[in-house]
VOBAVEX-22276 format. One record per residue (C-alpha): z, x negated, y negated; residue in one letter; residue number from 1. Coordinates in Angstrom, 1 decimal. Last residue first. Example, Ala and Ser with C-alpha at 12.3 -4.5 7.8 and 13.67 -1.06 7.14 Angstrom:
residues 2
(atom (7.1, -13.7, 1.1), S, 2);
(atom (7.8, -12.3, 4.5), A, 1);
end
This chain:
residues 288
(atom (8.4, -28.1, -36.8), A, 288);
(atom (11.0, -25.3, -36.3), A, 287);
(atom (8.3, -22.8, -35.4), A, 286);
(atom (7.1, -25.2, -32.7), T, 285);
(atom (10.6, -26.0, -31.3), R, 284);
(atom (11.1, -22.2, -31.3), L, 283);
(atom (7.9, -21.5, -29.3), R, 282);
(atom (8.7, -24.5, -26.7), R, 281);
(atom (12.1, -22.9, -26.3), R, 280);
(atom (10.5, -19.4, -25.4), R, 279);
(atom (8.1, -21.1, -23.1), A, 278);
(atom (10.9, -22.8, -21.4), L, 277);
(atom (13.1, -19.7, -20.8), L, 276);
(atom (9.9, -17.7, -19.7), G, 275);
(atom (8.5, -14.7, -21.4), A, 274);
(atom (5.1, -16.3, -22.2), R, 273);
(atom (4.0, -18.5, -19.1), P, 272);
(atom (7.0, -17.6, -16.9), A, 271);
(atom (8.9, -20.6, -15.9), F, 270);
(atom (12.5, -20.1, -16.4), C, 269);
(atom (12.9, -16.4, -15.9), W, 268);
(atom (10.0, -16.3, -13.5), A, 267);
(atom (11.7, -18.9, -11.3), A, 266);
(atom (14.9, -16.9, -11.5), L, 265);
(atom (13.2, -13.7, -10.3), F, 264);
(atom (11.5, -15.6, -7.5), A, 263);
(atom (15.0, -17.0, -6.4), A, 262);
(atom (16.3, -13.5, -6.6), T, 261);
(atom (13.4, -12.2, -4.3), L, 260);
(atom (14.1, -14.9, -1.8), V, 259);
(atom (17.9, -14.1, -1.9), L, 258);
(atom (17.1, -10.3, -1.3), V, 257);
(atom (14.9, -11.0, 1.7), I, 256);
(atom (17.8, -13.3, 3.2), T, 255);
(atom (20.3, -10.6, 2.8), G, 254);
(atom (18.2, -8.1, 4.6), G, 253);
(atom (17.4, -10.5, 7.4), T, 252);
(atom (21.0, -11.7, 8.2), P, 251);
(atom (20.4, -15.5, 9.2), L, 250);
(atom (19.4, -16.9, 12.6), D, 249);
(atom (17.9, -20.1, 10.9), W, 248);
(atom (14.2, -19.6, 12.0), S, 247);
(atom (14.4, -15.8, 12.2), W, 246);
(atom (16.1, -15.4, 8.8), S, 245);
(atom (13.7, -18.0, 7.2), V, 244);
(atom (10.6, -16.1, 8.5), Y, 243);
(atom (11.9, -12.8, 7.8), L, 242);
(atom (12.7, -13.7, 4.3), G, 241);
(atom (9.2, -15.3, 3.7), L, 240);
(atom (7.6, -12.1, 5.1), L, 239);
(atom (9.7, -9.7, 3.1), A, 238);
(atom (9.6, -12.0, -0.1), A, 237);
(atom (5.5, -11.9, 0.2), G, 236);
(atom (5.8, -8.0, 0.4), A, 235);
(atom (8.2, -7.7, -2.5), G, 234);
(atom (6.2, -10.1, -4.6), L, 233);
(atom (2.9, -8.2, -3.6), L, 232);
(atom (4.5, -5.0, -4.4), P, 231);
(atom (5.6, -6.1, -7.9), A, 230);
(atom (2.4, -7.9, -8.9), I, 229);
(atom (0.2, -4.9, -8.6), T, 228);
(atom (2.2, -2.5, -10.5), M, 227);
(atom (2.9, -5.1, -13.1), M, 226);
(atom (-0.9, -5.7, -13.5), V, 225);
(atom (-1.4, -2.1, -14.2), G, 224);
(atom (1.6, -1.8, -16.6), L, 223);
(atom (0.5, -4.8, -18.7), R, 222);
(atom (2.9, -6.9, -20.5), D, 221);
(atom (3.0, -9.7, -17.7), T, 220);
(atom (5.1, -12.4, -15.9), L, 219);
(atom (8.6, -11.3, -17.0), L, 218);
(atom (7.9, -7.7, -16.1), R, 217);
(atom (6.6, -8.8, -12.6), A, 216);
(atom (10.2, -10.3, -12.1), T, 215);
(atom (11.8, -7.1, -13.0), A, 214);
(atom (9.4, -5.0, -10.8), A, 213);
(atom (10.2, -7.4, -7.8), P, 212);
(atom (13.9, -7.3, -8.5), T, 211);
(atom (14.4, -3.6, -9.0), I, 210);
(atom (13.5, -1.3, -6.0), L, 209);
(atom (13.7, -4.0, -3.4), L, 208);
(atom (17.0, -5.2, -4.8), A, 207);
(atom (18.3, -1.5, -4.9), L, 206);
(atom (18.2, -1.6, -1.1), V, 205);
(atom (21.0, -4.1, -0.7), L, 204);
(atom (24.0, -1.6, -0.1), I, 203);
(atom (22.1, 0.9, 2.0), N, 202);
(atom (20.5, -1.9, 4.3), G, 201);
(atom (17.6, -4.2, 4.3), I, 200);
(atom (14.9, -3.1, 6.5), T, 199);
(atom (16.5, 0.0, 7.9), Q, 198);
(atom (17.5, 1.3, 4.4), V, 197);
(atom (13.8, 0.6, 3.3), S, 196);
(atom (12.2, 4.1, 4.4), I, 195);
(atom (15.1, 5.9, 2.8), V, 194);
(atom (15.1, 4.1, -0.4), V, 193);
(atom (11.3, 4.7, -1.1), A, 192);
(atom (11.6, 8.3, -0.2), L, 191);
(atom (14.6, 8.7, -2.4), T, 190);
(atom (12.7, 6.9, -5.3), V, 189);
(atom (9.7, 9.4, -4.7), L, 188);
(atom (12.2, 12.4, -4.8), V, 187);
(atom (13.9, 11.0, -8.0), Y, 186);
(atom (10.3, 10.5, -9.5), L, 185);
(atom (9.3, 14.2, -8.7), V, 184);
(atom (12.7, 15.6, -10.2), L, 183);
(atom (12.0, 13.5, -13.3), D, 182);
(atom (8.6, 15.2, -13.5), L, 181);
(atom (10.1, 18.6, -13.3), W, 180);
(atom (12.4, 18.0, -16.2), F, 179);
(atom (9.7, 16.4, -18.2), V, 178);
(atom (7.2, 19.2, -18.0), R, 177);
(atom (4.8, 17.9, -20.6), V, 176);
(atom (4.4, 20.2, -23.4), G, 175);
(atom (3.2, 17.8, -26.2), M, 174);
(atom (6.8, 17.9, -27.7), A, 173);
(atom (8.2, 17.1, -24.3), R, 172);
(atom (6.1, 14.1, -24.1), A, 171);
(atom (7.0, 13.1, -27.8), S, 170);
(atom (10.6, 13.2, -26.6), E, 169);
(atom (10.2, 11.3, -23.4), R, 168);
(atom (8.3, 8.4, -25.0), D, 167);
(atom (7.0, 5.4, -23.0), L, 166);
(atom (8.4, 6.5, -19.5), S, 165);
(atom (7.5, 10.1, -20.0), I, 164);
(atom (3.8, 9.3, -20.7), T, 163);
(atom (3.5, 6.6, -17.8), V, 162);
(atom (4.8, 9.0, -15.3), F, 161);
(atom (2.4, 11.6, -16.6), E, 160);
(atom (-0.6, 9.3, -16.3), K, 159);
(atom (0.6, 7.9, -12.9), H, 158);
(atom (1.2, 11.5, -11.3), F, 157);
(atom (-1.7, 11.5, -8.7), L, 156);
(atom (-1.3, 7.7, -8.2), F, 155);
(atom (2.3, 7.8, -7.5), M, 154);
(atom (1.9, 10.7, -5.3), A, 153);
(atom (-0.4, 8.9, -3.1), T, 152);
(atom (1.8, 5.8, -2.9), L, 151);
(atom (4.7, 8.1, -1.8), V, 150);
(atom (2.5, 9.8, 0.7), L, 149);
(atom (1.4, 6.4, 2.1), L, 148);
(atom (5.0, 5.3, 2.4), G, 147);
(atom (5.8, 8.5, 4.3), T, 146);
(atom (3.0, 7.9, 6.8), V, 145);
(atom (3.8, 4.1, 7.2), A, 144);
(atom (7.5, 4.6, 7.4), V, 143);
(atom (7.1, 7.5, 9.9), V, 142);
(atom (4.8, 5.5, 12.1), L, 141);
(atom (7.2, 2.5, 12.1), V, 140);
(atom (10.1, 4.9, 13.0), D, 139);
(atom (8.4, 6.0, 16.0), S, 138);
(atom (8.3, 2.6, 17.4), D, 137);
(atom (11.9, 2.1, 17.3), P, 136);
(atom (13.5, -0.3, 14.8), I, 135);
(atom (16.2, -2.5, 16.2), G, 134);
(atom (15.2, -6.0, 14.6), T, 133);
(atom (15.5, -4.7, 11.2), I, 132);
(atom (19.2, -3.2, 11.4), S, 131);
(atom (20.2, -2.9, 7.9), G, 130);
(atom (23.3, -3.9, 5.8), F, 129);
(atom (25.0, -0.7, 5.0), L, 128);
(atom (23.4, 1.6, 7.6), F, 127);
(atom (23.7, -0.8, 10.7), Q, 126);
(atom (27.2, -1.8, 9.6), Q, 125);
(atom (28.3, 1.8, 9.7), L, 124);
(atom (26.6, 2.3, 13.0), S, 123);
(atom (28.6, -0.7, 14.3), G, 122);
(atom (32.1, 0.4, 13.1), A, 121);
(atom (31.5, 4.1, 14.2), Y, 120);
(atom (30.7, 3.3, 17.9), G, 119);
(atom (30.7, 6.9, 18.8), P, 118);
(atom (29.8, 9.1, 15.6), A, 117);
(atom (32.7, 10.9, 13.9), Q, 116);
(atom (33.1, 8.0, 11.3), S, 115);
(atom (29.3, 8.6, 10.3), I, 114);
(atom (30.3, 12.0, 8.8), V, 113);
(atom (33.3, 10.6, 6.7), V, 112);
(atom (31.2, 7.6, 5.5), I, 111);
(atom (28.4, 9.9, 4.6), G, 110);
(atom (30.7, 12.2, 2.5), L, 109);
(atom (31.8, 9.2, 0.7), A, 108);
(atom (28.4, 8.2, -0.1), F, 107);
(atom (27.7, 11.7, -1.3), A, 106);
(atom (30.8, 11.7, -3.5), A, 105);
(atom (29.5, 8.4, -5.1), V, 104);
(atom (26.4, 10.2, -5.7), F, 103);
(atom (27.8, 13.3, -7.3), F, 102);
(atom (30.5, 12.0, -9.7), V, 101);
(atom (28.8, 8.9, -11.0), G, 100);
(atom (25.4, 10.8, -11.6), I, 99);
(atom (27.3, 13.6, -13.6), I, 98);
(atom (28.9, 10.8, -15.7), S, 97);
(atom (25.4, 9.1, -16.2), D, 96);
(atom (24.0, 12.3, -17.3), E, 95);
(atom (26.4, 12.6, -20.2), K, 94);
(atom (29.1, 15.4, -20.2), L, 93);
(atom (29.5, 18.0, -23.0), R, 92);
(atom (25.8, 18.6, -22.8), R, 91);
(atom (26.1, 20.8, -19.9), N, 90);
(atom (22.5, 20.8, -18.6), Q, 89);
(atom (23.6, 17.6, -16.6), S, 88);
(atom (25.1, 20.0, -14.0), F, 87);
(atom (21.6, 21.2, -12.9), V, 86);
(atom (19.7, 17.9, -12.9), A, 85);
(atom (22.7, 16.4, -11.0), V, 84);
(atom (22.7, 19.1, -8.5), L, 83);
(atom (18.9, 18.7, -8.0), V, 82);
(atom (19.3, 15.1, -7.4), A, 81);
(atom (22.1, 15.6, -4.9), T, 80);
(atom (19.9, 18.1, -3.1), L, 79);
(atom (16.8, 15.7, -3.0), I, 78);
(atom (18.8, 12.9, -1.7), G, 77);
(atom (20.4, 14.6, 1.0), A, 76);
(atom (17.1, 16.2, 2.2), V, 75);
(atom (15.4, 12.8, 2.0), T, 74);
(atom (18.0, 11.0, 3.9), G, 73);
(atom (17.8, 13.6, 6.7), G, 72);
(atom (14.1, 13.7, 7.0), L, 71);
(atom (13.8, 10.0, 6.9), V, 70);
(atom (16.5, 9.5, 9.5), L, 69);
(atom (15.1, 12.1, 11.9), N, 68);
(atom (17.5, 13.5, 14.2), G, 67);
(atom (19.9, 12.1, 16.9), S, 66);
(atom (22.8, 14.5, 15.7), V, 65);
(atom (25.0, 11.7, 14.6), V, 64);
(atom (22.0, 9.7, 13.3), F, 63);
(atom (20.5, 12.7, 11.2), A, 62);
(atom (24.1, 13.5, 9.8), V, 61);
(atom (24.6, 9.8, 8.5), A, 60);
(atom (21.1, 9.3, 7.2), L, 59);
(atom (21.7, 12.6, 5.4), G, 58);
(atom (25.1, 11.4, 4.1), P, 57);
(atom (23.6, 8.2, 3.0), F, 56);
(atom (20.9, 9.4, 0.9), V, 55);
(atom (23.0, 9.8, -2.1), A, 54);
(atom (24.2, 6.2, -2.1), H, 53);
(atom (20.7, 4.7, -2.3), A, 52);
(atom (20.0, 7.5, -4.9), V, 51);
(atom (22.8, 6.1, -7.1), A, 50);
(atom (21.6, 2.4, -6.8), D, 49);
(atom (18.1, 3.8, -8.1), G, 48);
(atom (19.6, 5.8, -10.7), I, 47);
(atom (21.8, 3.0, -12.1), F, 46);
(atom (18.6, 0.8, -12.2), A, 45);
(atom (16.8, 3.6, -14.3), M, 44);
(atom (16.0, 1.5, -17.4), G, 43);
(atom (12.7, 3.5, -17.5), R, 42);
(atom (10.6, 0.6, -17.2), L, 41);
(atom (12.7, -0.8, -14.3), A, 40);
(atom (12.6, 2.8, -12.3), V, 39);
(atom (8.9, 3.1, -13.3), F, 38);
(atom (7.9, -0.4, -11.6), T, 37);
(atom (10.5, 0.3, -8.8), G, 36);
(atom (8.0, 2.9, -7.3), V, 35);
(atom (5.3, 0.5, -6.8), V, 34);
(atom (7.6, -2.4, -5.6), G, 33);
(atom (9.5, 0.0, -3.4), C, 32);
(atom (6.5, 1.1, -1.8), V, 31);
(atom (5.1, -2.5, -1.2), I, 30);
(atom (8.6, -3.7, 0.1), S, 29);
(atom (8.9, -0.7, 2.5), S, 28);
(atom (5.6, -1.6, 4.1), M, 27);
(atom (6.4, -5.3, 4.3), V, 26);
(atom (9.7, -4.8, 5.8), A, 25);
(atom (8.4, -2.0, 8.1), V, 24);
(atom (5.6, -4.4, 9.4), A, 23);
(atom (7.7, -7.4, 9.6), L, 22);
(atom (10.2, -5.5, 11.8), A, 21);
(atom (7.6, -4.2, 14.0), K, 20);
(atom (6.1, -7.8, 14.5), P, 19);
(atom (9.5, -8.8, 15.6), L, 18);
(atom (10.5, -6.1, 17.8), F, 17);
(atom (7.6, -7.0, 20.3), A, 16);
(atom (9.4, -10.4, 21.1), L, 15);
(atom (8.4, -10.5, 24.8), E, 14);
(atom (4.7, -9.6, 23.9), P, 13);
(atom (4.7, -13.0, 21.8), N, 12);
(atom (2.2, -12.5, 18.9), L, 11);
(atom (5.0, -12.7, 16.2), L, 10);
(atom (6.6, -15.5, 18.2), D, 9);
(atom (3.5, -17.6, 18.0), L, 8);
(atom (3.4, -16.9, 14.2), L, 7);
(atom (6.9, -18.1, 13.8), F, 6);
(atom (5.9, -21.1, 15.9), D, 5);
(atom (3.0, -21.9, 13.5), L, 4);
(atom (5.2, -21.3, 10.4), P, 3);
(atom (7.5, -24.1, 11.6), N, 2);
(atom (10.9, -23.6, 13.0), M, 1);
end
């Protein structure tokens, strides 16, 4: 399928689900790109993966009772984040151990809950791998509003997030409320994950958070530029991934992730300063 045919399909009233899928994919990719910048900077990839597991029981409960998925996932994610924060006060256990206990337990609880729903196998597959072509109109609005709220919060707390990302101990010494800012960031990561689950699924959602930000980090040393490149990469990958998946009848979530991975590998090799080729040129120059 050529790009013109894809554009005509987007404008075809009989394929109304396709532009909705594109809109949700692009919006969630932009939000994850911005939030993922701080996730990558702080080395919080494990947190992102853990949050993706933590929201699952809330999504499952909301699905079973025909409630709002965003609300259900957010409540579950926040509750688990608070539990981790509280139990992490015991210094005999490291935070990653507490995260491993609670977030995996949350995912297991989600599986148990969703197993009680009719059509268990199909429902589980939808949550794990996404169902972008079956998104209702109401969810498009929910994703848009939630995404706008997340981006607004990122803008309002930008300076504080930068401070605790660069030097947590200095920030704490200056009186910055690191604990509460961590909770705010966990909530924003949770919201970003929840609105992206339908696009890419619970298993692959970490790619939207980490891969665009990691790719942008290879391309620039400036945080502001990184926060611009990451969402643009995510949105571009969502568009190209949907096009490829629609053209060749491939799973949408997996295709978007592969496009993002290809962009990361290209940056790893060809980035002007941090790429493999650039580093080899510098070594040859130094040796000469």
